[in-house]
ZAKE-218498 format. One record per residue (C-alpha): chain; x, y, z. Coordinates in steps of 0.02 Angstrom, whole numbers, always signed. Layout:
residues N
kette: A, px: X, py: Y, pz: Z
...
end
This chain:
residues 455
kette: A, px: +3649, py: +5432, pz: +4357
kette: A, px: +3722, py: +5484, pz: +4188
kette: A, px: +3860, py: +5354, pz: +4204
kette: A, px: +3737, py: +5212, pz: +4226
kette: A, px: +3627, py: +5277, pz: +4084
kette: A, px: +3780, py: +5280, pz: +3974
kette: A, px: +3818, py: +5098, pz: +4016
kette: A, px: +3642, py: +5047, pz: +3969
kette: A, px: +3610, py: +5154, pz: +3815
kette: A, px: +3770, py: +5215, pz: +3736
kette: A, px: +3911, py: +5093, pz: +3766
kette: A, px: +3938, py: +4945, pz: +3651
kette: A, px: +3891, py: +4784, pz: +3738
kette: A, px: +4036, py: +4669, pz: +3782
kette: A, px: +4059, py: +4527, pz: +3657
kette: A, px: +4050, py: +4389, pz: +3787
kette: A, px: +4016, py: +4361, pz: +3971
kette: A, px: +4199, py: +4334, pz: +4015
kette: A, px: +4324, py: +4456, pz: +3943
kette: A, px: +4496, py: +4530, pz: +3972
kette: A, px: +4429, py: +4644, pz: +4110
kette: A, px: +4375, py: +4491, pz: +4208
kette: A, px: +4549, py: +4417, pz: +4199
kette: A, px: +4623, py: +4579, pz: +4267
kette: A, px: +4492, py: +4582, pz: +4405
kette: A, px: +4529, py: +4400, pz: +4447
kette: A, px: +4715, py: +4439, pz: +4461
kette: A, px: +4677, py: +4584, pz: +4577
kette: A, px: +4563, py: +4473, pz: +4681
kette: A, px: +4707, py: +4351, pz: +4697
kette: A, px: +4833, py: +4485, pz: +4747
kette: A, px: +4717, py: +4548, pz: +4883
kette: A, px: +4703, py: +4367, pz: +4941
kette: A, px: +4890, py: +4346, pz: +4939
kette: A, px: +4920, py: +4510, pz: +5030
kette: A, px: +4803, py: +4457, pz: +5171
kette: A, px: +4882, py: +4284, pz: +5180
kette: A, px: +5044, py: +4374, pz: +5222
kette: A, px: +4966, py: +4515, pz: +5324
kette: A, px: +4848, py: +4418, pz: +5438
kette: A, px: +4943, py: +4256, pz: +5468
kette: A, px: +5037, py: +4337, pz: +5612
kette: A, px: +4873, py: +4356, pz: +5710
kette: A, px: +4862, py: +4166, pz: +5723
kette: A, px: +5046, py: +4121, pz: +5712
kette: A, px: +5091, py: +4230, pz: +5861
kette: A, px: +4983, py: +4119, pz: +5971
kette: A, px: +5086, py: +3968, pz: +5917
kette: A, px: +5250, py: +4065, pz: +5923
kette: A, px: +5224, py: +4095, pz: +6109
kette: A, px: +5147, py: +3926, pz: +6156
kette: A, px: +5266, py: +3776, pz: +6165
kette: A, px: +5120, py: +3652, pz: +6167
kette: A, px: +5051, py: +3699, pz: +5995
kette: A, px: +5158, py: +3587, pz: +5885
kette: A, px: +5201, py: +3404, pz: +5920
kette: A, px: +5376, py: +3441, pz: +5856
kette: A, px: +5488, py: +3494, pz: +6002
kette: A, px: +5611, py: +3574, pz: +5881
kette: A, px: +5487, py: +3707, pz: +5825
kette: A, px: +5547, py: +3865, pz: +5913
kette: A, px: +5437, py: +3963, pz: +6033
kette: A, px: +5471, py: +4128, pz: +6121
kette: A, px: +5427, py: +4217, pz: +6282
kette: A, px: +5366, py: +4381, pz: +6212
kette: A, px: +5263, py: +4505, pz: +6312
kette: A, px: +5244, py: +4632, pz: +6172
kette: A, px: +5132, py: +4536, pz: +6053
kette: A, px: +5019, py: +4687, pz: +6023
kette: A, px: +5172, py: +4786, pz: +5967
kette: A, px: +5213, py: +4653, pz: +5838
kette: A, px: +5033, py: +4651, pz: +5775
kette: A, px: +5031, py: +4841, pz: +5763
kette: A, px: +5202, py: +4858, pz: +5680
kette: A, px: +5134, py: +4809, pz: +5509
kette: A, px: +5018, py: +4959, pz: +5505
kette: A, px: +5156, py: +5081, pz: +5554
kette: A, px: +5242, py: +5038, pz: +5391
kette: A, px: +5078, py: +5022, pz: +5297
kette: A, px: +5031, py: +5206, pz: +5311
kette: A, px: +5199, py: +5272, pz: +5249
kette: A, px: +5186, py: +5250, pz: +5058
kette: A, px: +4996, py: +5264, pz: +5031
kette: A, px: +4979, py: +5439, pz: +4958
kette: A, px: +5141, py: +5424, pz: +4861
kette: A, px: +5085, py: +5254, pz: +4795
kette: A, px: +4924, py: +5327, pz: +4727
kette: A, px: +5016, py: +5468, pz: +4640
kette: A, px: +5147, py: +5351, pz: +4568
kette: A, px: +5015, py: +5231, pz: +4504
kette: A, px: +4921, py: +5375, pz: +4424
kette: A, px: +5074, py: +5449, pz: +4340
kette: A, px: +5174, py: +5295, pz: +4290
kette: A, px: +5050, py: +5152, pz: +4289
kette: A, px: +5020, py: +5026, pz: +4429
kette: A, px: +5082, py: +4863, pz: +4351
kette: A, px: +5265, py: +4870, pz: +4400
kette: A, px: +5230, py: +4956, pz: +4565
kette: A, px: +5117, py: +4811, pz: +4611
kette: A, px: +5248, py: +4686, pz: +4550
kette: A, px: +5387, py: +4759, pz: +4657
kette: A, px: +5275, py: +4775, pz: +4810
kette: A, px: +5217, py: +4593, pz: +4809
kette: A, px: +5390, py: +4526, pz: +4768
kette: A, px: +5470, py: +4619, pz: +4914
kette: A, px: +5330, py: +4574, pz: +5034
kette: A, px: +5341, py: +4390, pz: +4987
kette: A, px: +5528, py: +4383, pz: +5020
kette: A, px: +5506, py: +4468, pz: +5189
kette: A, px: +5371, py: +4343, pz: +5235
kette: A, px: +5484, py: +4196, pz: +5194
kette: A, px: +5621, py: +4271, pz: +5303
kette: A, px: +5509, py: +4295, pz: +5455
kette: A, px: +5553, py: +4130, pz: +5543
kette: A, px: +5737, py: +4173, pz: +5530
kette: A, px: +5709, py: +4348, pz: +5597
kette: A, px: +5605, py: +4280, pz: +5742
kette: A, px: +5759, py: +4196, pz: +5815
kette: A, px: +5834, py: +4370, pz: +5836
kette: A, px: +5693, py: +4428, pz: +5950
kette: A, px: +5527, py: +4518, pz: +5952
kette: A, px: +5596, py: +4688, pz: +5901
kette: A, px: +5677, py: +4623, pz: +5741
kette: A, px: +5511, py: +4540, pz: +5701
kette: A, px: +5425, py: +4707, pz: +5730
kette: A, px: +5546, py: +4793, pz: +5611
kette: A, px: +5516, py: +4658, pz: +5482
kette: A, px: +5328, py: +4684, pz: +5499
kette: A, px: +5351, py: +4871, pz: +5474
kette: A, px: +5443, py: +4836, pz: +5311
kette: A, px: +5307, py: +4714, pz: +5257
kette: A, px: +5180, py: +4851, pz: +5293
kette: A, px: +5277, py: +4971, pz: +5181
kette: A, px: +5270, py: +4848, pz: +5036
kette: A, px: +5084, py: +4820, pz: +5056
kette: A, px: +5051, py: +5006, pz: +5067
kette: A, px: +5072, py: +5011, pz: +4878
kette: A, px: +4943, py: +4876, pz: +4842
kette: A, px: +4772, py: +4955, pz: +4869
kette: A, px: +4810, py: +5122, pz: +4782
kette: A, px: +4876, py: +5022, pz: +4634
kette: A, px: +4722, py: +4910, pz: +4633
kette: A, px: +4606, py: +5060, pz: +4638
kette: A, px: +4698, py: +5142, pz: +4494
kette: A, px: +4683, py: +4982, pz: +4392
kette: A, px: +4498, py: +4963, pz: +4433
kette: A, px: +4462, py: +5143, pz: +4382
kette: A, px: +4530, py: +5100, pz: +4208
kette: A, px: +4458, py: +4926, pz: +4186
kette: A, px: +4285, py: +4924, pz: +4266
kette: A, px: +4133, py: +5006, pz: +4182
kette: A, px: +4021, py: +5105, pz: +4302
kette: A, px: +3874, py: +4985, pz: +4288
kette: A, px: +3985, py: +4841, pz: +4346
kette: A, px: +4077, py: +4939, pz: +4480
kette: A, px: +3999, py: +4873, pz: +4640
kette: A, px: +4005, py: +4692, pz: +4583
kette: A, px: +4181, py: +4687, pz: +4514
kette: A, px: +4259, py: +4800, pz: +4645
kette: A, px: +4174, py: +4706, pz: +4786
kette: A, px: +4237, py: +4545, pz: +4707
kette: A, px: +4416, py: +4610, pz: +4708
kette: A, px: +4410, py: +4670, pz: +4887
kette: A, px: +4319, py: +4513, pz: +4940
kette: A, px: +4496, py: +4447, pz: +4934
kette: A, px: +4513, py: +4527, pz: +5106
kette: A, px: +4391, py: +4411, pz: +5197
kette: A, px: +4435, py: +4261, pz: +5089
kette: A, px: +4621, py: +4287, pz: +5116
kette: A, px: +4592, py: +4314, pz: +5301
kette: A, px: +4487, py: +4156, pz: +5314
kette: A, px: +4619, py: +4055, pz: +5223
kette: A, px: +4764, py: +4120, pz: +5325
kette: A, px: +4675, py: +4093, pz: +5491
kette: A, px: +4623, py: +3916, pz: +5446
kette: A, px: +4787, py: +3864, pz: +5364
kette: A, px: +4901, py: +3951, pz: +5490
kette: A, px: +4808, py: +3868, pz: +5633
kette: A, px: +4817, py: +3699, pz: +5547
kette: A, px: +5000, py: +3714, pz: +5497
kette: A, px: +5050, py: +3776, pz: +5670
kette: A, px: +4977, py: +3619, pz: +5748
kette: A, px: +5073, py: +3502, pz: +5632
kette: A, px: +5251, py: +3437, pz: +5641
kette: A, px: +5306, py: +3578, pz: +5524
kette: A, px: +5245, py: +3708, pz: +5649
kette: A, px: +5210, py: +3893, pz: +5627
kette: A, px: +5364, py: +3931, pz: +5517
kette: A, px: +5286, py: +3832, pz: +5374
kette: A, px: +5145, py: +3958, pz: +5360
kette: A, px: +5269, py: +4098, pz: +5321
kette: A, px: +5365, py: +3991, pz: +5196
kette: A, px: +5208, py: +3934, pz: +5104
kette: A, px: +5120, py: +4103, pz: +5098
kette: A, px: +5278, py: +4190, pz: +5041
kette: A, px: +5298, py: +4062, pz: +4902
kette: A, px: +5118, py: +4092, pz: +4847
kette: A, px: +5160, py: +4276, pz: +4835
kette: A, px: +5307, py: +4239, pz: +4721
kette: A, px: +5196, py: +4132, pz: +4608
kette: A, px: +5068, py: +4272, pz: +4595
kette: A, px: +5206, py: +4397, pz: +4551
kette: A, px: +5265, py: +4291, pz: +4405
kette: A, px: +5086, py: +4268, pz: +4344
kette: A, px: +5052, py: +4456, pz: +4354
kette: A, px: +5210, py: +4499, pz: +4257
kette: A, px: +5147, py: +4391, pz: +4114
kette: A, px: +4960, py: +4432, pz: +4116
kette: A, px: +4938, py: +4600, pz: +4202
kette: A, px: +4904, py: +4760, pz: +4104
kette: A, px: +4892, py: +4942, pz: +4158
kette: A, px: +4736, py: +4977, pz: +4055
kette: A, px: +4635, py: +4915, pz: +3905
kette: A, px: +4740, py: +5028, pz: +3794
kette: A, px: +4896, py: +4931, pz: +3849
kette: A, px: +4816, py: +4763, pz: +3811
kette: A, px: +4855, py: +4717, pz: +3632
kette: A, px: +4763, py: +4551, pz: +3629
kette: A, px: +4590, py: +4593, pz: +3696
kette: A, px: +4433, py: +4596, pz: +3588
kette: A, px: +4413, py: +4770, pz: +3513
kette: A, px: +4227, py: +4770, pz: +3554
kette: A, px: +4263, py: +4745, pz: +3740
kette: A, px: +4398, py: +4879, pz: +3733
kette: A, px: +4276, py: +5000, pz: +3653
kette: A, px: +4142, py: +4953, pz: +3781
kette: A, px: +4258, py: +4994, pz: +3926
kette: A, px: +4336, py: +5150, pz: +3852
kette: A, px: +4168, py: +5223, pz: +3799
kette: A, px: +4090, py: +5198, pz: +3970
kette: A, px: +4248, py: +5267, pz: +4053
kette: A, px: +4280, py: +5401, pz: +3922
kette: A, px: +4317, py: +5533, pz: +4052
kette: A, px: +4470, py: +5436, pz: +4112
kette: A, px: +4549, py: +5452, pz: +3941
kette: A, px: +4521, py: +5639, pz: +3945
kette: A, px: +4584, py: +5672, pz: +4121
kette: A, px: +4712, py: +5541, pz: +4170
kette: A, px: +4858, py: +5658, pz: +4132
kette: A, px: +4783, py: +5803, pz: +4231
kette: A, px: +4875, py: +5870, pz: +4383
kette: A, px: +4808, py: +5812, pz: +4550
kette: A, px: +4695, py: +5949, pz: +4624
kette: A, px: +4760, py: +5931, pz: +4801
kette: A, px: +4674, py: +6084, pz: +4874
kette: A, px: +4505, py: +6036, pz: +4803
kette: A, px: +4523, py: +5857, pz: +4864
kette: A, px: +4579, py: +5905, pz: +5039
kette: A, px: +4436, py: +6030, pz: +5059
kette: A, px: +4302, py: +5914, pz: +4988
kette: A, px: +4166, py: +5866, pz: +5113
kette: A, px: +4124, py: +5703, pz: +5021
kette: A, px: +4308, py: +5652, pz: +5029
kette: A, px: +4314, py: +5681, pz: +5217
kette: A, px: +4148, py: +5591, pz: +5239
kette: A, px: +4220, py: +5443, pz: +5144
kette: A, px: +4375, py: +5453, pz: +5254
kette: A, px: +4270, py: +5451, pz: +5413
kette: A, px: +4179, py: +5293, pz: +5355
kette: A, px: +4344, py: +5214, pz: +5304
kette: A, px: +4423, py: +5255, pz: +5473
kette: A, px: +4275, py: +5186, pz: +5569
kette: A, px: +4270, py: +5026, pz: +5468
kette: A, px: +4459, py: +5009, pz: +5485
kette: A, px: +4450, py: +5027, pz: +5674
kette: A, px: +4314, py: +4896, pz: +5695
kette: A, px: +4386, py: +4776, pz: +5569
kette: A, px: +4564, py: +4785, pz: +5635
kette: A, px: +4500, py: +4761, pz: +5813
kette: A, px: +4414, py: +4601, pz: +5758
kette: A, px: +4541, py: +4544, pz: +5629
kette: A, px: +4697, py: +4552, pz: +5737
kette: A, px: +4622, py: +4495, pz: +5901
kette: A, px: +4485, py: +4367, pz: +5869
kette: A, px: +4608, py: +4219, pz: +5866
kette: A, px: +4675, py: +4270, pz: +6038
kette: A, px: +4498, py: +4297, pz: +6102
kette: A, px: +4446, py: +4125, pz: +6038
kette: A, px: +4598, py: +4043, pz: +6119
kette: A, px: +4603, py: +4135, pz: +6285
kette: A, px: +4421, py: +4178, pz: +6326
kette: A, px: +4325, py: +4040, pz: +6235
kette: A, px: +4463, py: +3911, pz: +6265
kette: A, px: +4477, py: +3841, pz: +6089
kette: A, px: +4642, py: +3761, pz: +6036
kette: A, px: +4749, py: +3840, pz: +5900
kette: A, px: +4674, py: +3736, pz: +5758
kette: A, px: +4497, py: +3760, pz: +5823
kette: A, px: +4515, py: +3946, pz: +5851
kette: A, px: +4590, py: +3964, pz: +5676
kette: A, px: +4443, py: +3877, pz: +5594
kette: A, px: +4313, py: +3970, pz: +5696
kette: A, px: +4401, py: +4135, pz: +5668
kette: A, px: +4399, py: +4101, pz: +5480
kette: A, px: +4215, py: +4055, pz: +5464
kette: A, px: +4142, py: +4231, pz: +5483
kette: A, px: +4260, py: +4296, pz: +5348
kette: A, px: +4184, py: +4175, pz: +5225
kette: A, px: +4014, py: +4246, pz: +5273
kette: A, px: +4090, py: +4419, pz: +5252
kette: A, px: +4135, py: +4371, pz: +5073
kette: A, px: +3960, py: +4305, pz: +5041
kette: A, px: +3879, py: +4463, pz: +5110
kette: A, px: +3992, py: +4575, pz: +5004
kette: A, px: +3949, py: +4481, pz: +4844
kette: A, px: +3761, py: +4480, pz: +4876
kette: A, px: +3753, py: +4663, pz: +4926
kette: A, px: +3861, py: +4716, pz: +4778
kette: A, px: +3745, py: +4627, pz: +4655
kette: A, px: +3593, py: +4710, pz: +4733
kette: A, px: +3679, py: +4880, pz: +4734
kette: A, px: +3725, py: +4873, pz: +4550
kette: A, px: +3549, py: +4814, pz: +4508
kette: A, px: +3458, py: +4956, pz: +4597
kette: A, px: +3579, py: +5086, pz: +4526
kette: A, px: +3570, py: +5020, pz: +4348
kette: A, px: +3379, py: +5011, pz: +4356
kette: A, px: +3378, py: +5188, pz: +4425
kette: A, px: +3278, py: +5140, pz: +4579
kette: A, px: +3394, py: +5246, pz: +4685
kette: A, px: +3540, py: +5365, pz: +4658
kette: A, px: +3720, py: +5308, pz: +4672
kette: A, px: +3739, py: +5406, pz: +4834
kette: A, px: +3585, py: +5327, pz: +4914
kette: A, px: +3641, py: +5152, pz: +4866
kette: A, px: +3815, py: +5182, pz: +4940
kette: A, px: +3744, py: +5252, pz: +5102
kette: A, px: +3620, py: +5109, pz: +5127
kette: A, px: +3754, py: +4977, pz: +5097
kette: A, px: +3875, py: +5068, pz: +5211
kette: A, px: +3746, py: +5088, pz: +5350
kette: A, px: +3712, py: +4902, pz: +5352
kette: A, px: +3899, py: +4867, pz: +5354
kette: A, px: +3937, py: +4982, pz: +5502
kette: A, px: +3781, py: +5001, pz: +5608
kette: A, px: +3742, py: +4814, pz: +5622
kette: A, px: +3919, py: +4766, pz: +5681
kette: A, px: +3910, py: +4910, pz: +5806
kette: A, px: +3753, py: +4837, pz: +5884
kette: A, px: +3830, py: +4662, pz: +5886
kette: A, px: +3984, py: +4727, pz: +5978
kette: A, px: +3879, py: +4818, pz: +6107
kette: A, px: +3780, py: +4660, pz: +6143
kette: A, px: +3941, py: +4559, pz: +6146
kette: A, px: +4010, py: +4677, pz: +6278
kette: A, px: +3851, py: +4664, pz: +6381
kette: A, px: +3854, py: +4474, pz: +6386
kette: A, px: +4040, py: +4479, pz: +6428
kette: A, px: +3994, py: +4590, pz: +6577
kette: A, px: +3865, py: +4461, pz: +6631
kette: A, px: +4001, py: +4330, pz: +6661
kette: A, px: +3883, py: +4197, pz: +6592
kette: A, px: +3942, py: +4043, pz: +6500
kette: A, px: +3858, py: +4076, pz: +6333
kette: A, px: +3991, py: +4026, pz: +6209
kette: A, px: +3868, py: +3993, pz: +6066
kette: A, px: +3788, py: +4166, pz: +6082
kette: A, px: +3961, py: +4244, pz: +6088
kette: A, px: +4012, py: +4154, pz: +5929
kette: A, px: +3852, py: +4208, pz: +5839
kette: A, px: +3882, py: +4389, pz: +5887
kette: A, px: +4064, py: +4380, pz: +5831
kette: A, px: +4007, py: +4306, pz: +5666
kette: A, px: +3881, py: +4447, pz: +5641
kette: A, px: +4006, py: +4582, pz: +5692
kette: A, px: +4130, py: +4521, pz: +5562
kette: A, px: +4019, py: +4458, pz: +5420
kette: A, px: +3904, py: +4608, pz: +5401
kette: A, px: +4056, py: +4720, pz: +5374
kette: A, px: +4051, py: +4650, pz: +5197
kette: A, px: +3905, py: +4762, pz: +5153
kette: A, px: +4016, py: +4916, pz: +5169
kette: A, px: +4117, py: +4856, pz: +5018
kette: A, px: +3974, py: +4921, pz: +4910
kette: A, px: +3980, py: +5083, pz: +5009
kette: A, px: +4138, py: +5176, pz: +5055
kette: A, px: +4255, py: +5050, pz: +4973
kette: A, px: +4202, py: +5096, pz: +4795
kette: A, px: +4153, py: +5276, pz: +4831
kette: A, px: +4324, py: +5341, pz: +4776
kette: A, px: +4279, py: +5299, pz: +4596
kette: A, px: +4108, py: +5381, pz: +4613
kette: A, px: +4190, py: +5544, pz: +4664
kette: A, px: +4332, py: +5542, pz: +4538
kette: A, px: +4387, py: +5409, pz: +4415
kette: A, px: +4538, py: +5511, pz: +4364
kette: A, px: +4606, py: +5522, pz: +4541
kette: A, px: +4538, py: +5361, pz: +4617
kette: A, px: +4710, py: +5294, pz: +4663
kette: A, px: +4760, py: +5456, pz: +4746
kette: A, px: +4597, py: +5460, pz: +4844
kette: A, px: +4627, py: +5281, pz: +4899
kette: A, px: +4801, py: +5329, pz: +4956
kette: A, px: +4737, py: +5476, pz: +5059
kette: A, px: +4591, py: +5387, pz: +5140
kette: A, px: +4684, py: +5225, pz: +5169
kette: A, px: +4826, py: +5320, pz: +5253
kette: A, px: +4707, py: +5400, pz: +5379
kette: A, px: +4606, py: +5240, pz: +5400
kette: A, px: +4764, py: +5142, pz: +5434
kette: A, px: +4799, py: +5251, pz: +5586
kette: A, px: +4651, py: +5164, pz: +5666
kette: A, px: +4736, py: +4998, pz: +5633
kette: A, px: +4885, py: +5059, pz: +5735
kette: A, px: +4787, py: +5136, pz: +5879
kette: A, px: +4660, py: +4996, pz: +5903
kette: A, px: +4785, py: +4854, pz: +5936
kette: A, px: +4893, py: +4968, pz: +6045
kette: A, px: +4740, py: +5015, pz: +6147
kette: A, px: +4706, py: +4830, pz: +6171
kette: A, px: +4886, py: +4809, pz: +6232
kette: A, px: +4853, py: +4930, pz: +6376
kette: A, px: +4673, py: +4882, pz: +6414
kette: A, px: +4679, py: +4692, pz: +6397
kette: A, px: +4817, py: +4653, pz: +6521
kette: A, px: +4740, py: +4484, pz: +6556
kette: A, px: +4687, py: +4398, pz: +6395
kette: A, px: +4578, py: +4276, pz: +6493
kette: A, px: +4469, py: +4414, pz: +6565
kette: A, px: +4309, py: +4441, pz: +6462
kette: A, px: +4273, py: +4606, pz: +6552
kette: A, px: +4431, py: +4683, pz: +6483
kette: A, px: +4382, py: +4626, pz: +6309
kette: A, px: +4210, py: +4703, pz: +6334
kette: A, px: +4292, py: +4874, pz: +6351
kette: A, px: +4372, py: +4851, pz: +6180
kette: A, px: +4202, py: +4811, pz: +6105
kette: A, px: +4123, py: +4964, pz: +6188
kette: A, px: +4255, py: +5076, pz: +6110
kette: A, px: +4238, py: +5004, pz: +5934
kette: A, px: +4047, py: +5015, pz: +5926
kette: A, px: +4026, py: +5206, pz: +5940
kette: A, px: +4168, py: +5232, pz: +5816
kette: A, px: +4071, py: +5128, pz: +5690
kette: A, px: +3915, py: +5232, pz: +5725
kette: A, px: +3996, py: +5404, pz: +5716
kette: A, px: +4095, py: +5364, pz: +5558
kette: A, px: +3944, py: +5304, pz: +5462
kette: A, px: +3835, py: +5448, pz: +5523
kette: A, px: +3960, py: +5571, pz: +5451
kette: A, px: +3955, py: +5474, pz: +5287
kette: A, px: +3765, py: +5482, pz: +5285
kette: A, px: +3764, py: +5671, pz: +5309
kette: A, px: +3909, py: +5727, pz: +5200
kette: A, px: +3942, py: +5582, pz: +5082
kette: A, px: +3905, py: +5587, pz: +4895
kette: A, px: +3891, py: +5469, pz: +4748
kette: A, px: +3915, py: +5603, pz: +4616
kette: A, px: +4070, py: +5644, pz: +4514
kette: A, px: +4153, py: +5796, pz: +4593
kette: A, px: +4192, py: +5955, pz: +4493
kette: A, px: +4378, py: +5936, pz: +4525
kette: A, px: +4381, py: +5767, pz: +4435
kette: A, px: +4417, py: +5859, pz: +4273
kette: A, px: +4327, py: +5909, pz: +4113
end
């Protein structure tokens, strides 16, 4: 509670509503958008890549691939590799140029995807692994930047805004990839366009991005003082050695990791497979399934923004502790989707034609996940501002394992994509993982700065 009291009573008020910190946050929101444009487009594009009837242009190539789940999983194999190292590098050397190199390399690999596809499914898988490696540097770098730019009393709102780029980017890529795949340009155009957007963001970031307020020569000194005073402990501890033993034996860190893993499992199950479910089980065409797959992610974004505003309000007003606010937001974001998936599995078992109910449940299962962005997603900074990027690297590495296992499990369980009963099994697996992960967070999680953060 001391951090919030400091924001209210001690720190100098910012000189205007929109300041330099908001520009940095906006750039980070955009890079999360861009990263998900390039990460999630394969979920929709792979439907068009294996269906010769998607595009009216007969020259658009299609392929007879039976290992689509391997391609969808390959990204996450690469994604887990640099996470911990990325957090440490961002902490020690600053995240600006790490982020620049990561997005530049990922954009080029995205543009090359249509050329690689002609070589076969395994080269595409290798390319996706490399794209995963590049994106493994993004979230630890973002968290390091946020820990230096965002005052505690604005944390839930601004951090949730940044990571709302996940549902917004997902919604955009599902809608646009579905639309582009059904045009004369075909699915390759999605990779060319999204890669180009990544290059544009990279150039913009090189010009406008800054590692911290101290590195920003042109910002208002009153805003700089406001940020640095409210985040004074970062100045004192940012050069400290990483306390690996204390971090790895910390119950709140492992509770955060459990929630992250559970959310990652459920979200990756939905994110990578909903377009196929829409197309194969609900019989929507590629454009229709792309639009319907995108809609719940816009609701996800709306939920994350609303809950973050409420969370910051109740913390700042001292109605509840930081820990309680995080746990309530996280419980909504994990328990509600778990219930929706269980019901979705039950109605799939019934073999009834209830498409509308199925869509509503899918929308709930995806959208309410947004509440967790005011829970586990910002909890790294509650526990330790000085080591937030490292914590993100550790937890995101373990959570990303779920993003590998979940699609692979689907590969072995859903042998017939038109069979709703096989999909029901996937839903039944994801639901208890949501429940167990959040329950661990409720019991062992914390919203307090940990002793190993530094003096």
